[in-house]
N, C-alpha and C positions, 0 to 999 in steps of 0.2 A: 371550498373548491374540490371537485371530485377528481380522483386519480385517473379514472377512465377518460377524462377529457384529454389526457396526454397520450392515449393509445395511438399507435401507428404501426404499420406493417414494416418490419425490417427483415428482409430475406437473409437466412443464414449465410448465403454465399457472399454477402456484403460485410460480414463480421470478420475482420482480419484475425488470423490465428498466429501470425508471426509478424514481428516488426519489420519495417523496411530496412534495407541495408544501411541507409544513412538516416540519422535522426532528423536532420533538417530537410529531408525530402517530403515530409508529411504535408498534407494540404492545409491551407489556412483560409478561412472565410473572412473577408474584409468587409466590415460594416462601418468604416470610418466616413464614407461619403454619403451621398443621398440614397444609394441603393446597396446592392451586394455585389461583391466581386470574388471570383475564385482565384486564390493565389497559392503560393508555396511558402513554407516557413522561411525559406531563404530570402523572401521579400520583406521579412519583418523589419530589418534595419531601415528600409525606405519609408516605413510608416511611423518611425520613432520621431517624436518632437523633442527638441532640446529641453531638458529639465524633467522629462517623464521619469517617474519612479516605478521600477519593476520590483515587486516583492517576491523573493525566492524562498521557498520552503526547503531547508537543508536537511530534513529528516532522511534517515537511511532505512530502507526496508531490511528487516532481518529474515533469515530463512525460517519462518515461524511455523511451518507445517511439518510436524513430526509423525512419521509412520512407524508403527510398532505392532507387536503381537502380545496377546494375553498368554498366560501359561498354558491355556487350552489350545492355543494356536490361532484363536480368532484375531482378525485384523482390527487395528485401532488407528484412528487418525486424530491427532491433537493439533489444534491451532492455538498457538500461544497468543495471549491477549496483552498481558502486562505483568511485571513482577508484583508480588503481593507480600511486602514486608521484609523479604530477604532475597538475595540474588538467585537462590536455588528454588524458591517457591514462586509459582506462577498461577495466574488464572488462565484458563484455556477453555476452548470449545472442544468437546469430546464427541467422537462419532464411532460407533461400533455396532456389530450385529445384535448385541444384547447390552443393556444398560451397564455402564461402568460402576463398580462397587468400591466403596471406601476400603482402603487397605490393599486393593488390587495392584499388582506390579505389571508395568508395561515395558517390555524389552524393545529398545529402539536400535541399538547397535552394541557391539562388544564394548563393555565398560560404560554404557550409557542406557539409563532406564528412567522410568517415571513411576512414582507411587501416588495413587489417588488418595488425597487427604480429605476431600469433601466433594459434595455434588449438589447442584441446584439446577434442575432441568438439564439442559445440554451443557451448561457451564460447570466445569470441574476446577477444583483447587488441587494442584499437583506439586510434588517435590521432585525436582530433577536430580538424578543420582549420577554424578560423574566427577572425576578429579578436578576438572576445569569446565564448569557448566557453559560459559559463553563460547569456549572453544568447541565443545561438543555440539552445541546448537549450530555453530558456523559450519562444522564438518559434516553433520548428518541431517541437518534440516533442509527442507525444500522451500523454494520460493512460492508464496501463496498467490498464485495467479488468479485473476477475476474469474467468476463462474462462467462467463461467456467465452472464455478461452477453453475450448474443448480438447485439450491435450495435456500431457504431463509436462512439468517444467523440465527445461534442458539446461545444460551448463551455461550457455550464453545468456540465459535469463538473469543470472546473478549480476551481470553488468548492465543489460539493456532494461531491466525492470528497476533501474535506479536513475535518478537525475545525475548529470555530470558534476553537480555541486553538492551531492549528498555527503553528509559527514557525521550526523548524530543518530546512532542506531536507536530504533524503537518503533518504527512503523510496521504494520502488517499489510499495508497496501501502499502503492506508490502515489505521490501527488502527480497524477498523470499529465496535467497541463505542462509541467516542466520537463517531461521526457523528451520533448522535441528540440530543446535548446542544446547548443554545442558551445564549446569554448570560443571557437572562431566567430560564431554567430553573435555571442554576447560581446565579444571585442568590437565587432562592427556596430552593434547597437550602442556601445559606449562611445565610439567615435562619432556617432550621430547625435550624442547628447544625452543618452539614457543614463540614469543613476540606478544602482542596485541596492536594495535593502534585504537583509537576511533575517529570518525567524525560523523557529522549529515548531512544527505541528505534526505530531505522530499520528498519522492516518490510521484509524482503527478498523476493526472488522465490520462495523456497522455499514460501511460503504458497500459491502457485499450483500447486505440483507435486502431482499425485495420489499417494496411497500405493499403491505397486505391490507391496510385499512382502506375503507371506501373513500374517506376524505383525507386530503393532504394534512389537515390540521390534527388528525387523530393518529398519525404515524409517530411512534415513539423514537425520538432521536437519541443516538448514543453520544457519550462524552469522549473527548480526546484531550490528551495532555499537550500543553504548548509552552513555549518560552519565547519572549520577545526581548531581545537585547536592548539596552538603553540607547545605543546608537540608532537603532531602528525606530524606537519610540520617539526619539527627539528629532528625527529627520523632518525637515520642513518640506512641505509639498506645495 
């Protein structure tokens, strides 16, 4: 199957750069009948059938984008991917005006820096230097918004680029289908007979990578960490 079979024109003016004020005001395309119907997410409870199981990904996006400078003053961007054997050692994507070198120190904030331990293409292995590494990431990291969002992250993105049921830190991108659900909407779905199952899938940076292969089958897929609780695995559908 060729990738260009899926090409279509998407005017930039139709790519939203900010979320709607209310999560459940988003549009919903209804395919449950014989045709298609334009609806709102607020209509979702009316489409629930008793016994339906809705699987919720409770991963939480970390502010994985770290902005720093080399001793020379050159700007560096690090996108944290996953810890590598220790809480302060991470694999990351690195971007700078010149290739990052092993042993180089990147200053991110007062009392927070990164040391380049190894490099393989654009992927680097780094040691984060801070008294409390998770707190430093939380305080100084930026939310890794998708590349089609052509703006810098803002304070509000820390809450809106998470699902309302996010609890397990580890993702570098949000499970976007769940962003439109609210507590009240899920309560209404439960009242209509929906059941909810939770699992954790840490969405990785591969979701940001464009498909560059000519055939869909030739696109290298990335791996992602996941955990399925026993209660979810054993739920009868």
